[in-house]
N, C-alpha and C positions, 0 to 999 in steps of 0.2 A: 176746516180740516177734518172734523168728525164726520161731516156729511160725505166727504170723499171716501173716508175709510169704510163707512157703512155701505156706500154704494159699491165699493170694491168687494166687500164681504158678501153682499147679496149676489153679485154676478158670479163670484167664485162658488157660492153655494148652489147656483143653478147648473153649473157645469160638472155635475157628478158623473163619474165613470160607471158604466154598467158592465157586468161580467158577460162574456160571450156565451157562457153555459151556466147552468144551475150550480150552486155551490156543492150540491150532492155529487155532481159529475166530477168536480175537482177532487173531492174526497175519495171517490171510488177509483179514480185514476191514480191518485197517490198510493192508495192501498194496493192496487194491482202492480204498480211499479215496485213497491217495497217487497211484495211477495215474489216477483220475478227475480229481484236481486237476492232474496233469500234462497230461492231454488238454485240459482247459479252458484252461490256460495256453498250450498249443501252438495252440489254435484262434485265439487273439488275437495271434499272433506278428507279424502284418504290419499291424496296425491303425495303428500310428504312421507307417508309411511311406506310407499311402494319403492322409493328410491333409496 
């Protein structure tokens, strides 16, 4: 029983997933997306006061 569990754990450890890009790319992409959302929000800041 233990040998089976150990073998399963070893095979699961071998199948690690790798990221398609560097982690820095994901961080920069998230930052750019948040800045874009900030700019869209900033663009509509005075819509309520005009009407």
